[in-house]
Structure formats: structure tokens, C-alpha cells
N, C-alpha and C positions, 0 to 999 in steps of 0.2 A: 903785694905779696900775700896779704892776709886773705885775698879773694880765694886762695886755695882752701880755706877753711869754710865750713858751712856758716850761714848767717847767724844761727842761734849761738854758735861758739864765738863768733866775732863780737856779738852783743855782750857776751858775758866776760870774755877774756881779752878782747881786742886791744883795749887801751893798755892793759898790763903788758901785752906782747910788744906793742909799739915802744913803750918805755924801755923795756928790756933790750930791744934791738938798738934803740938810740944810745943807751949806755954802753952796749958792747961795741958798736961801730964808732962811737966818738966822732961823728961828722963824716966818716968815710962812707963810700957807696958800698952796698952789700955785694960781696963777691959771688962767684958762681956756686961755690960750695954751700954758702948760706941760703942762696935761692933754691938749690936743689933739695937741701934738707927741709926747708920750709914747705916746699911743694909736696914732698913725700909725707911729712907729718899732716899736712892739710888734707891730702887724699885719704890717708888712713882714718882721719877724724870723720871725713864724709862717709867712709865705709862703715864706721861704727854707727854713725847717725842713721844710715839707711838700713842697718841691721845685717849687713853682709859680713861683718866681722864681730865676734863676740868672745868673751872669755868669762871664766867664773863658773856660775851654776850650770848644771847640765841642761836645764830648760832654756837658758839663754843661748847655749850653743845649738840646741835644737832649732830655736827661732832663727838663728843666723844661717844655719844650713838650709832651712826651708826657704828663706828669702833668696839665697843664692840660686837655688833651683828655680824659683819663680822668675828671677831675672834672666836666667839662661833660657827658660821657656819662651819669654818674650822675644828674644833674638831668634830662637829656633823657629817661631811662627813665621818670621820674615823669610828665613831660608826655605821653609816648607812651601810657602806661597810661590816663591821663585822656582822651586823644583817642580811644582804642579804645572806652572806655566810652560816650562821647558819640555815637560813630558807629554804635553797634549798631543793626542793622536799618534803616539809612538808605535802602536801595534801595527799600523798600516805600513810602516817602513821596514818591518822585520819579516824575514821568511818564516813560513809556518813552523819549520823545524826548530828555529831559534827563539820563537815567541814565548814558550812557557816560562823560562827562567826570568826573563824581564817582566812578564806579566805577573808572576807570583811575587816577585820582589816589589813591584809597584802596588800590588794589592796589600801587601804587608804595610807599606808606607801609608796607604789610604786608611786602612782599618785602625792602625795604631794612632794615626793622626786624630781620628774621631775619638779614640780612647783617651788621648791626652786631653782633648777639650773636655771630655766627660769628667776626668779627674779634677781639672781646674774648677768645673762647675760644682762638683761635690765639695771641694775645699771651700768654695765661696759660701755654699749653703751652710756648712758646718760653722763658718765664721760669722754668720748673720746674727746669731744670738749675742755673743760678746760685743760685736760691733754696735748693735742697736743700743745695748746697755751703756756703752761708752759714749755714744752720741747724746743719748738722753741725759747722761750725767754731766754734760757740759763740754764734752770733748769736741763737739762740732766746730768750736771756735778755732781749734788748733789744726783742723784739716780742711776748713771751709775754702781757703784760697786755692789750695792745690786741686780740690774737687771741682770748683768753679772753672779753673783753667782747663781742666781735662774735658769738662762738659762743653765749654765753648769751642774747643778745638774739634771735638766730636761732631758738633752741629755743622761746623764748616766743612768737615770731611763728608758728612751726609749730603749736604748741598752740592759739593763738588762731584760726588759719585753719581748723584741723580743727573746732573748736567752732562757728565761724561757718558752715561748710559744713553741718554737721549741723543747726544751727538753721534754715538756709535751706530745707532739705528739708521742714520742718514749716510753712512759710509759703506763701501763694499769690503769684502774680505781682505783684499790687498791693501787697502788704505788703512784698515784696522791693524794690520800686521807689518807696519814699518814704512808704508808708502805715503803716509800723510804726516809730515814733520810736526805740524801744529798738534795733531791728535796724540802722536807719540810723546811729545813734550808734556802735554796736559796729563797723559797717563802716568808719566814718570813723576810729575809733581804730585799727583794724587797718591802715588805710592809712597813718596816721601812724607806726605801729610799723614797717611795711615801709620807709618813708622813712628811719627811724632805722637800721635794719639796713643798708640800701644805703649810707648815709653812713658807718657804721662800717667796713664792708668796703672801701669806697673809700679811707678814711683808712688802713686797714691796708695796702692795695695801694700807696698813695703813699709810705707809710713804708718799705716794702720796696724800692721803686724807689730811694729816697734812700740807703738803707743798704747795699744789696747792691753788691759790686764787679763791675760789668758789664764784659764784653769789648766792645771797640769794635764788632765785627760784630753782636753780639746787640742792643746799644743802637740801632744803625742799623736793624735789622729792626723793632724795637719802634717806632721813630720813623716808619718807612714805614707800619706798621699804624695808627699814630695819625693820619697824614695821610689814609689811606683812611677811617677812622672819622669824621674831621672832614667829609670830602666826603659821606659817607652822611648825617650829621646835617643838613647844609645842604640836601641834595636832599629829604630827608624833610620838612623845614620848608616848602619851596616847594610840595611836593605836597599837604601838609596845608592850606596857604593856598588852593590851587586847589580842593580839596574844599570848604572853608568857603565860598568864593565861589560855587561852583555850588549848594550847599545854600541859601545866603542868597538867591540869585537865583530859584530855582525852588521851594523848600520851607522858608522860614524858620521856619514853625510847628513843624517837626521839632525844631529846636534848643531850643524852649521847651516841647515836649510839649503844644502846643495842638491844637485841632481843625483838620483839614485845611482849607486855604483862608483861615484867619484872617490878617489883615494885621498882622504883628508884625515887630520888628526882629531881625536875625540876630545882633546883638551882645549875646548873653546873657553873664552874669557867668562862667559855667563855660567857654564856648568862648574868651572873651577872655582869661581867666586862663591857660587851657591853651596858647593860641597865644603869649601873651606869655612864658610860661615856656619853651616850645619855642624861640622865636626867640632869647631871651636865652641859653639853653644852646648853641644852634647858633652864635650869634655868638662866645661864649666859645671854642667849639671851633675856629672860624675863626682866632681870635687865636693859639691854640696851633699850628695848622697853619702860620700865617704865621711864627711864631717858628722852627719847624723848617725851613721853606723858606729863610728868611734865613740860618740857620746853615749849611745846605748850601751856599748860594751863597758865604758868607764863607769857609767851609772850602776850597771849590774855588779861590777866588781867592788864599787864603793858602798853598795847596799842602798836601802830605801832613802830617798831624798825628802 
């Protein structure tokens, strides 16, 4: 049951927690209520450790809101990659009269996708100074294991990607698009590996955000960038929905890979899953932005911190 709690918490409080449970249960097995309450407390503690939840000083709340936006962006990237794959060559499936709406919506997704990456890069550059000082001050010991794990998985992903690209060059278009089971399986595994790498590096970044002693001005800049990133995600989600609506109205067969003109539903599993993931990540980003905005308002009302 203590596995719900992070390792650092278990090392510090685990023995006391076990003794308390043993006294309370008096030899009985833990019931469902105790298991659920322990799980909930453990999950909340993990959220506090990763920086997703914070209370107290405004700067700590800014940090928590920014980390939440960062996590939502990691999920959003996966949805964006899936969307770009689904939308490949969509313009050829649309009549010329219906093409502008879908094309403009897709262009918004593409441009803001690049803008989102640029925002993350700027945030990384801003964080380099405090991060370097933290590592030189002995902080590397606390983050070494997570960084090494992320690097190792990244190397595996790079090798797998190179192998997949070489393999793809020996296949025709049909084989690369679903008619070679082995290649499709390898492609999906590579996608899962990419998701794992993204999750690991996001966890590393969140851990650094929590551990590094930030200056007030730097943290406020990062929070402002997080707000901009949240707005980008929300706008991309709306544009992607407009694209889907346009395709569903004028060329639903494109989403299913059917013959032109076939009457089919635009609610295919792939696009539904992609849009659900995108909307969920975008909503999570909006929650992070809301936390940051509320903190700014509260800090302004309370006066200088």
C-alpha cells in the first residue's frame, strides 16, 4: 500500500506509517476504505513531489501551475503527432470549394505547433542559468539517476528510429501504410518508446523545476511562458476541431481510407482518440493557466511578496 507514496516519502515516513497501520488494524486485513484513502493520499503526495500541486507562497503556486502546463504539453505533443499523421495529404480528398476552411485550420495547427515548440525552447534557455548553478552546487547527485535513465531510453529510441527509417526505404507505399504487419508493429512500438522518452524528460524537467532555487523574476518569466503555451494548446485544439468538422462534412471517407464518395462516419477510432487526448491535454493546460492567473491576482491584492 505504501507504494502509492513516492520513494523519498517512504524512506522518511514509511516505518511510522506501517506502525500506525498495524496499531489501527490490530491484526485485521486492511479494508477497501483504508486502501482507497491510502492510495488517494499517496497520489496527492506524488503530485506535491512532482510540483503539480502546491500551496502557500505565490511563487510556489506559480511553480505548480507552470509544471502542470508542462505535463499537459507533453501529452499534447503525442496528440499533435497523431493528428499530423491522420491529416497527411488531406487536401487531395477535398473539393476545391471546401478546401479553404480545412486548409486554414490545418495551417493554424501547424504554425502554432511550431510556436509551442519555440516557447518550450525559450523556457529551457531561461532555465539554463539557475539549472547550471544548481548542478555545480552539488545538485547533480539528486537528479543524476533520472537524467541517466532518460538519456539511455533516448539512445534506444534513436537506434530504433534509424532502423525503422532504413527498413521503410525497402518497402513500398502500401506496405508502409498498413500492409506489412511487422513494420506496422515496429512503428507502433517505436511510437510507444517515443512516448516513454517524452514522459521521462518531462519528469526530469518537473523534478528540476521543483528542486532548483529559482529567483522570483525567473519564475515569473517561466509562468508567463506557461500561460502563452496554454493559450497555444487551446487554440490548436479549436483549429483541429474545425479541421475535423470540415473533413467530416465534405470528405468523411478520407478519415477511414475508403473510396471517394463512400458514405461513412467521420467518427473513426483514430481521430476520436486523437481529439480526446488533445482536448484533455488542452483542458489540463487551461487548469494550469488558471492557477497561474489566480496567483497573479492574489499576489497583486496581497501586495509585494
